C-alpha positions in Angstrom: 173.7 -23.4 -49.1 174.7 -26.4 -46.9 171.1 -27.6 -46.8 170.8 -27.4 -50.6 174.0 -29.3 -51.0 173.0 -32.0 -48.5 169.6 -32.5 -50.2 171.3 -32.6 -53.6 173.7 -35.3 -52.4 170.9 -37.4 -50.9 168.9 -37.1 -54.1 171.9 -38.0 -56.3 172.6 -41.0 -54.1 169.0 -42.2 -54.4 169.1 -41.8 -58.2 172.4 -43.9 -58.4 171.1 -46.7 -56.2 170.1 -48.8 -59.2 173.7 -48.7 -60.4 175.0 -50.2 -57.2 172.2 -52.7 -56.4 170.5 -55.2 -58.7 167.0 -53.8 -59.3 164.3 -55.6 -61.2 162.7 -53.9 -64.3 159.4 -53.8 -62.4 160.9 -51.7 -59.6 162.7 -49.5 -62.1 159.3 -48.9 -63.7 157.8 -47.9 -60.4 160.6 -45.4 -59.8 160.1 -44.1 -63.3 156.5 -43.6 -62.7 157.2 -41.8 -59.4 159.7 -39.5 -61.0 157.6 -38.5 -64.0 154.4 -38.2 -61.9 156.2 -36.0 -59.4 157.0 -33.5 -62.1 153.4 -33.1 -63.0 152.4 -33.0 -59.3 154.8 -30.2 -58.7 152.8 -28.2 -61.2 149.8 -28.8 -58.8 151.9 -27.4 -56.0 152.2 -24.2 -57.9 148.6 -23.8 -58.9 146.9 -25.3 -55.9 149.4 -25.1 -53.0 150.8 -21.7 -53.8 147.9 -19.9 -55.5 144.9 -21.8 -54.1 143.3 -22.5 -57.5 141.6 -25.9 -58.1 142.8 -27.7 -61.2 141.3 -31.1 -62.1 142.7 -31.1 -65.6 146.3 -31.8 -64.8 146.2 -35.2 -66.5 145.2 -33.4 -69.8 148.4 -31.3 -69.8 150.4 -34.5 -68.8 148.8 -36.2 -71.8 149.6 -33.4 -74.2 153.2 -33.7 -73.4 153.1 -37.5 -73.8 151.2 -37.5 -77.0 153.4 -34.8 -78.5 156.4 -37.2 -78.0 154.5 -40.3 -79.0 153.1 -38.9 -82.2 156.1 -36.8 -83.0 158.7 -39.6 -82.7 156.6 -42.5 -84.0 154.4 -41.0 -86.7 156.4 -37.9 -87.8 159.9 -39.3 -87.1 161.0 -36.2 -85.2 163.9 -36.1 -82.8 162.8 -36.7 -79.2 164.2 -33.3 -78.0 162.1 -31.5 -80.6 159.0 -33.3 -79.6 159.8 -32.7 -75.9 159.9 -28.9 -76.6 156.7 -29.2 -78.6 155.0 -31.1 -75.9 155.9 -28.6 -73.3 154.8 -25.8 -75.6 151.5 -27.3 -76.4 150.7 -27.9 -72.7 151.9 -24.4 -71.8 149.7 -22.7 -74.4 146.7 -24.8 -73.5 147.2 -24.0 -69.8 147.5 -20.3 -70.6 144.4 -20.2 -72.7 142.4 -22.2 -70.2 143.6 -20.1 -67.3 143.0 -16.8 -69.1 139.4 -17.8 -70.0 138.4 -19.4 -66.7 140.3 -18.0 -63.8 137.9 -15.2 -63.3 135.7 -18.0 -61.8 136.4 -19.4 -58.4 135.8 -22.5 -56.2 133.5 -25.2 -57.6 132.8 -23.2 -60.8 136.6 -23.4 -61.7 136.6 -27.1 -60.7 133.7 -27.8 -63.1 135.4 -26.0 -66.0 138.7 -28.0 -65.5 136.7 -31.3 -65.2 134.9 -30.5 -68.5 138.2 -29.7 -70.2 139.6 -33.0 -69.0 136.6 -35.0 -70.2 136.8 -33.3 -73.7 140.5 -34.3 -73.9 139.6 -37.9 -72.9 136.9 -38.1 -75.6 139.3 -36.8 -78.2 142.0 -39.4 -77.3 139.5 -42.2 -77.5 137.5 -41.2 -80.7 139.9 -39.4 -83.0 141.4 -42.7 -84.0 143.0 -41.5 -87.2 145.2 -39.1 -85.2 145.6 -40.3 -81.7 145.2 -44.1 -82.5 142.3 -44.3 -80.2 142.1 -46.8 -77.3 144.9 -48.8 -78.9 147.4 -46.1 -78.0 150.9 -45.5 -79.4 153.6 -48.1 -79.1 157.4 -48.2 -79.9 158.2 -44.7 -78.6 162.0 -44.5 -78.7 164.3 -43.3 -75.9 166.4 -40.2 -76.6 170.0 -39.8 -77.1 172.2 -37.6 -74.9 175.7 -36.5 -75.9 175.7 -39.4 -78.5 174.6 -42.0 -76.0 171.2 -43.5 -76.5 169.5 -44.0 -73.1 168.1 -47.4 -73.7 169.3 -48.6 -70.3 166.4 -48.0 -67.8 168.9 -46.9 -65.2 170.5 -44.3 -67.4 167.1 -42.8 -68.5 165.8 -42.9 -64.9 169.0 -40.9 -63.8 168.3 -38.3 -66.5 164.7 -37.9 -65.4 165.8 -37.7 -61.8 168.1 -34.8 -62.7 165.2 -33.0 -64.4 163.0 -33.7 -61.3 165.6 -32.2 -59.0 165.8 -29.1 -61.2 162.0 -28.7 -61.0 162.0 -29.2 -57.3 164.6 -26.4 -56.9 162.5 -24.1 -59.1 159.3 -24.8 -57.3 161.0 -24.5 -53.9 162.5 -21.1 -54.8 159.4 -19.7 -56.4 157.7 -18.6 -53.1 160.7 -16.4 -52.4 160.2 -14.4 -55.6 157.8 -11.5 -56.1 155.5 -13.6 -58.3 155.6 -16.5 -55.7 154.7 -14.2 -52.8 151.9 -12.7 -54.9 150.6 -16.2 -55.6 150.6 -17.0 -51.8 149.0 -13.7 -51.0 146.1 -14.5 -53.4 145.7 -17.9 -51.8 145.5 -16.3 -48.4 143.3 -13.2 -49.2 142.8 -12.3 -52.9 141.0 -9.0 -52.1 143.8 -7.7 -49.9 146.4 -8.8 -52.5 144.6 -6.8 -55.2 144.4 -3.7 -53.0 148.1 -4.0 -52.3 149.0 -4.0 -56.0 148.8 -7.6 -57.1 147.1 -8.2 -60.5 145.4 -11.4 -59.4 144.2 -12.5 -62.8 147.8 -12.2 -64.2 149.3 -14.0 -61.3 146.8 -16.8 -61.5 147.3 -17.3 -65.2 151.0 -17.4 -64.6 150.5 -20.1 -62.0 148.2 -22.1 -64.3 150.6 -21.8 -67.2 153.6 -23.0 -65.1 151.5 -25.9 -63.8 150.6 -26.9 -67.3 154.2 -26.6 -68.5 155.5 -28.9 -65.7 152.7 -31.5 -66.5 153.7 -31.4 -70.1 157.4 -32.0 -69.2 156.4 -34.9 -67.0 154.2 -36.4 -69.6 156.9 -36.2 -72.3 159.4 -38.0 -70.1 156.8 -40.6 -69.1 156.0 -41.4 -72.8 159.7 -42.2 -73.6 160.2 -43.9 -70.3 157.4 -46.5 -70.9 157.6 -46.5 -74.7 153.8 -46.9 -74.8 150.9 -44.6 -74.0 147.1 -44.9 -74.2 144.1 -42.8 -73.2 143.8 -44.7 -69.9 146.9 -43.1 -68.7 145.5 -39.5 -68.9 141.9 -39.7 -67.9 140.0 -37.9 -65.1 141.0 -40.6 -62.6 144.6 -39.6 -63.2 143.8 -35.9 -62.5 142.2 -36.9 -59.2 145.2 -39.0 -58.4 147.5 -36.0 -58.9 145.3 -33.9 -56.7 145.4 -36.6 -54.0 149.2 -36.8 -54.2 149.7 -33.1 -53.7 147.2 -33.0 -50.8 148.6 -36.1 -49.2 152.2 -34.9 -49.2 151.5 -31.2 -48.5 150.2 -28.8 -51.1 152.3 -25.8 -50.0 155.7 -27.4 -50.4 157.7 -28.8 -53.3 159.1 -31.5 -51.1 155.5 -32.4 -50.0 154.4 -32.9 -53.6 157.2 -35.4 -54.2 156.7 -37.1 -51.0 152.9 -37.5 -51.6 153.6 -38.9 -55.1 156.1 -41.4 -53.9 153.9 -42.6 -51.1 150.8 -43.0 -53.3 152.7 -45.0 -55.8 154.6 -47.1 -53.3 151.8 -47.6 -50.8 149.8 -50.2 -53.0 153.1 -52.1 -53.4 153.7 -52.2 -49.6 150.1 -53.4 -49.0 150.0 -56.2 -51.5 150.6 -58.7 -48.7 147.0 -58.1 -47.7 146.0 -59.7 -51.0 142.3 -59.3 -51.9 141.8 -56.4 -49.4 145.0 -54.3 -50.2 143.1 -51.8 -52.3 140.6 -51.1 -49.5 143.5 -50.8 -47.0 145.2 -48.4 -49.4 142.1 -46.2 -49.7 141.5 -46.2 -46.0 145.2 -45.3 -45.3 144.9 -42.3 -47.7 141.6 -41.1 -46.2 143.0 -41.3 -42.6 146.1 -39.3 -43.5 144.2 -36.6 -45.4 141.6 -36.3 -42.6 144.0 -36.1 -39.7 146.8 -34.3 -41.5 145.1 -31.4 -43.3 148.4 -29.7 -44.2 149.8 -33.0 -45.5 152.6 -35.1 -44.2 155.3 -32.6 -45.1 153.2 -29.9 -43.4 153.3 -31.9 -40.2 157.1 -32.4 -40.4 157.6 -28.7 -41.2 155.5 -27.5 -38.2 157.4 -29.8 -35.8 160.7 -28.5 -37.1 159.6 -24.9 -36.9 159.0 -25.2 -33.2 162.7 -25.8 -32.7 164.0 -23.5 -35.3 165.2 -20.1 -34.1 164.9 -17.2 -36.6 168.0 -15.3 -37.5 168.4 -12.3 -35.2 167.6 -8.9 -36.8 169.8 -6.0 -36.2 167.1 -3.3 -35.8 169.7 -0.5 -35.6 171.1 -1.4 -39.0 167.7 -1.1 -40.7 167.5 2.2 -42.5 164.8 4.7 -41.6 161.6 4.5 -43.7 161.3 7.1 -46.3 157.6 8.0 -46.5 158.1 11.6 -47.3 155.7 12.9 -50.1 156.7 16.3 -51.4 153.8 18.7 -51.6 154.5 20.8 -54.7 150.9 20.9 -56.1 148.3 23.0 -54.3 145.4 21.2 -56.0 143.5 18.4 -54.2 144.9 15.0 -54.4 141.4 13.4 -54.6 138.2 14.6 -56.1 134.8 12.9 -55.9 132.0 14.2 -58.0 128.4 12.9 -57.4 129.7 9.4 -56.6 126.9 6.9 -56.1 126.6 3.2 -55.4 123.4 1.3 -55.5 122.8 -2.3 -54.4 119.5 -3.0 -56.2 117.1 -0.5 -54.7 119.4 0.5 -51.8 121.4 3.7 -52.3 124.4 2.9 -50.1 126.2 6.0 -51.4 124.0 8.7 -52.8 125.8 11.5 -54.5 129.0 12.3 -52.6 131.1 15.2 -53.8 134.2 16.2 -51.9 137.9 17.1 -52.2 140.9 15.9 -50.1 143.8 18.3 -49.9 147.4 17.0 -50.0 149.2 16.4 -46.7 146.1 16.4 -44.6 144.0 13.9 -42.5 140.5 13.9 -43.9 138.0 11.9 -41.7 134.8 10.3 -43.0 132.4 9.8 -40.1 128.7 8.8 -39.7 126.6 6.3 -37.8 126.6 2.6 -38.7 125.2 2.0 -42.1 125.8 5.5 -43.4 128.0 4.3 -46.3 131.5 5.0 -45.0 133.1 1.6 -45.8 131.2 1.4 -49.1 132.8 4.7 -50.0 136.3 3.4 -49.2 135.6 0.3 -51.2 134.6 2.5 -54.2 137.8 4.5 -53.8 140.0 1.5 -53.7 138.3 -0.2 -56.6 136.6 -3.1 -54.7 133.2 -1.8 -55.8 132.5 -0.1 -59.1 130.6 3.2 -58.7 127.1 3.3 -60.1 127.6 6.9 -61.1 130.0 9.8 -60.7 133.7 10.3 -61.3 136.8 10.0 -59.2 140.1 11.7 -59.9 143.3 10.9 -58.0 146.4 13.0 -58.5 145.1 14.2 -61.8 144.2 10.8 -63.1 140.6 9.5 -63.7 140.5 6.3 -61.6 136.7 5.6 -62.0 137.2 2.5 -64.0 140.5 1.4 -62.7 141.1 -2.0 -61.0 142.3 -2.0 -57.4 145.9 -3.1 -58.3 146.1 -0.1 -60.8 145.0 2.3 -58.1 147.7 0.8 -55.8 150.2 1.4 -58.6 149.3 5.1 -58.5 150.2 5.3 -54.9 147.0 4.5 -53.0 147.4 2.3 -49.9 144.6 0.7 -47.9 143.9 -1.0 -44.6 140.6 -2.8 -43.6 138.2 -2.6 -40.8 138.4 -6.4 -40.4 142.1 -7.1 -40.7 143.1 -8.7 -44.0 146.6 -10.0 -43.7 148.0 -13.1 -45.2 147.9 -15.4 -42.2 150.3 -18.2 -43.3 153.0 -15.8 -44.4 155.6 -14.2 -42.1 155.3 -10.6 -40.9 158.1 -9.5 -43.3 156.6 -11.4 -46.2 153.2 -9.7 -45.7 154.9 -6.3 -45.8 157.0 -7.3 -48.9 153.8 -7.9 -50.8 152.9 -4.3 -50.2 156.4 -3.1 -51.2 156.4 -4.9 -54.5 153.5 -2.9 -56.0 154.2 -1.3 -59.4 155.8 2.1 -59.6 157.2 1.9 -56.0 160.2 4.2 -56.1 162.8 1.8 -54.6 165.7 -0.1 -56.1 165.0 -3.3 -58.0 165.6 -6.8 -56.5 164.5 -8.9 -53.6 167.1 -7.4 -51.2 165.6 -3.9 -51.7 162.1 -5.2 -51.2 163.1 -6.9 -47.9 164.9 -3.7 -46.8 161.9 -1.6 -47.5 159.6 -4.0 -45.6 161.9 -4.1 -42.6 162.0 -0.2 -42.7 158.3 -0.1 -42.7 158.1 -2.5 -39.7 160.7 -0.5 -37.9 158.6 2.7 -38.5 155.6 1.1 -36.7 157.7 -0.7 -34.0 157.3 -4.2 -35.3 160.7 -5.0 -36.8 161.6 -7.5 -34.0 158.7 -9.7 -35.0 159.6 -9.7 -38.7 160.0 -13.5 -39.0 157.0 -14.4 -36.9 154.1 -16.0 -38.8 151.5 -13.2 -38.8 148.6 -15.2 -37.5 150.5 -15.8 -34.3 150.6 -12.1 -33.4 148.1 -10.4 -31.1 145.3 -8.3 -32.6 146.9 -4.9 -32.0 150.2 -5.9 -33.6 148.4 -7.2 -36.6 146.9 -3.8 -37.0 150.4 -2.3 -37.1 151.6 -4.9 -39.6 148.7 -4.0 -41.9 149.6 -0.3 -41.7 153.3 -1.2 -42.3 152.3 -3.2 -45.4 150.4 -0.2 -46.8 153.4 2.1 -46.0 155.9 -0.2 -47.7 154.3 0.6 -51.0 155.4 4.3 -50.5 151.8 5.6 -50.9 150.8 9.2 -51.5 147.3 8.5 -50.1 146.4 6.2 -47.3 142.9 4.8 -46.7 142.4 3.7 -43.2 139.1 1.9 -42.3 138.6 2.0 -38.5 142.3 1.5 -37.6 141.5 1.8 -33.9 139.0 -0.9 -33.8 139.9 -3.5 -31.1 142.8 -1.4 -29.7 143.1 -0.6 -26.0 143.6 3.0 -24.9 147.4 2.7 -24.9 147.5 1.3 -28.4 145.1 4.1 -29.6 147.4 6.8 -28.3 150.3 5.1 -30.1 148.1 5.1 -33.3 147.4 8.8 -32.8 151.2 9.5 -32.6 151.8 7.4 -35.7 149.1 9.2 -37.8 150.5 12.5 -36.8 154.1 11.4 -37.8 152.7 10.3 -41.2 150.9 13.6 -41.8 154.2 15.4 -40.9 155.8 13.5 -43.8 153.4 14.9 -46.3 151.3 11.7 -46.5 147.6 12.3 -47.2 145.2 10.2 -45.0 141.6 9.4 -45.6 140.3 8.0 -42.3 137.1 6.2 -41.2 136.8 6.0 -37.4 134.1 5.7 -34.8 136.3 7.0 -31.9 135.4 10.7 -32.0 138.2 11.5 -29.5 140.8 10.1 -31.9 139.1 11.9 -34.8 139.4 15.3 -33.0 143.1 14.7 -32.2 144.3 13.9 -35.8 141.8 15.3 -38.4 142.2 18.5 -40.4 138.8 18.1 -42.1 135.7 16.0 -41.5 132.9 14.8 -43.9 129.9 13.3 -42.3 127.5 10.8 -44.0 124.1 9.6 -43.1 122.1 7.1 -45.1 124.6 7.5 -47.9 124.2 11.3 -48.2 126.7 14.0 -47.3 125.2 16.1 -44.4 128.2 18.1 -43.3 131.8 19.0 -44.1 134.4 21.3 -42.6 136.8 21.7 -39.7 136.4 19.2 -36.8 134.9 21.6 -34.3 132.3 22.8 -36.8 131.2 19.4 -38.1 131.1 17.7 -34.7 128.8 20.4 -33.4 126.7 20.6 -36.5 123.0 20.0 -35.6 122.5 17.5 -38.4 125.5 15.5 -37.3 124.3 15.4 -33.7 120.9 14.3 -34.8 122.4 11.6 -37.0 124.3 10.2 -34.0 121.8 10.8 -31.2 118.5 10.9 -32.9 116.0 13.8 -33.1 114.5 13.4 -29.6 118.0 13.0 -27.9 119.2 16.0 -29.8 116.3 18.1 -28.7 116.8 17.1 -25.1 120.5 17.9 -25.3 
């Protein structure tokens, strides 16, 4: 709270400076531009910095807000506050529609779509002269009234815009600490892992895009009234690139970075004007150097330096409640049924007609030589791949066509052969993403999510590292964090893809003990593992695959001594020699 009050006091002091010192109208205009642009750039922080989605149409949403105010107040004679709401609404709806129709695309495809949207908007502004006034723009946009006082004084209007900016900064700053904000950051770090842990990635990306457009519309509306004149030149593709540069320059993953980058990019040309004819070249070179040598932005550099000296608050491990992972077994029927499940990649039959049942409260191992289809089977089960044929029933529900996040919502957890954590998030934040899946039977609220995450970390022996950034952990500890993330969602069924890979012998024995504890709580585990010794220690039943086909199934002793299994692992000649 002290930090928030300090920052608020500093911000208010900066906003009040024009009242205490004589400032020219030109300088006030620069500050006005910085404040209104910052609001739009904070939208870029949400969509690019938090969610990792490229948006090169931010100037379009900025322009929609501005033109709503310009046309609404000048042509329609509407009150400014009505047009402000209309501008935000139009930008928000446009962002929602664009996001909903394009965010299934990724990378350069998404960038191209947003560029095209920006170019269409630019053509409309310039050529629909009867409505937009074309290249001439709209002049005479009046300032609003607030509590009966018309904000014609530039200083008063700037102060109002600064208050709005501070409110937006607070919102964007707090967003990562919410469930939606964590889901955004999880998607940025690893979208596949986020989906498997219950995050509806399309929904979250559309929310991010919509918030980004709404903030741009708000900034554009305030910009229009601040400068009293707008034209298409203010909202073209170059402006979108400028917004992108601002957020990258300051630091895309921080609200403060977005404002810092905006201020620097607006003020830098003014500071370099003493270079006269070459100041633009010096400005461009300065921006390039900063972005090349500071990939996380200026605020990212500052944050990393501060983080080295910041000590995380101590965690009272004894006060963390024990993790409740108990799954009552009241139904004798199998929890999972696969019937003739197939997966073809062109002419390759990676999985070729698997039929099996997994009983509740057991450890069912899936083994086979490399390339036998084990991981493909797990990817089909968790929804990453769509089965070519066959059906899958989980806890009485047909999940054959369900998305990964829907399967997670039914109580299906998953870890990966190659660890898929969210590297830039802390250990506890990683686990909280798993805890916030739909239908998790815990109390609502962020405190309950954090408590559940800490309980899961305590269960696997990682609670003392809760505040550590996960990419700084050793490999074996990352494995435990991934298991904790899956357990935090209170799964009925846990898919483990080679959890012992990369572990030393001591860590493997700890994993064996952990798996036995989980089975003792009634949790059903479906396990892929190459370490036959580990398989023998924990498995109740084994299914063996070879070339995508099921060649043996039964008790561990029977399967591991089955002639076809020995042949699959050792080859025909080696089997005969043995």
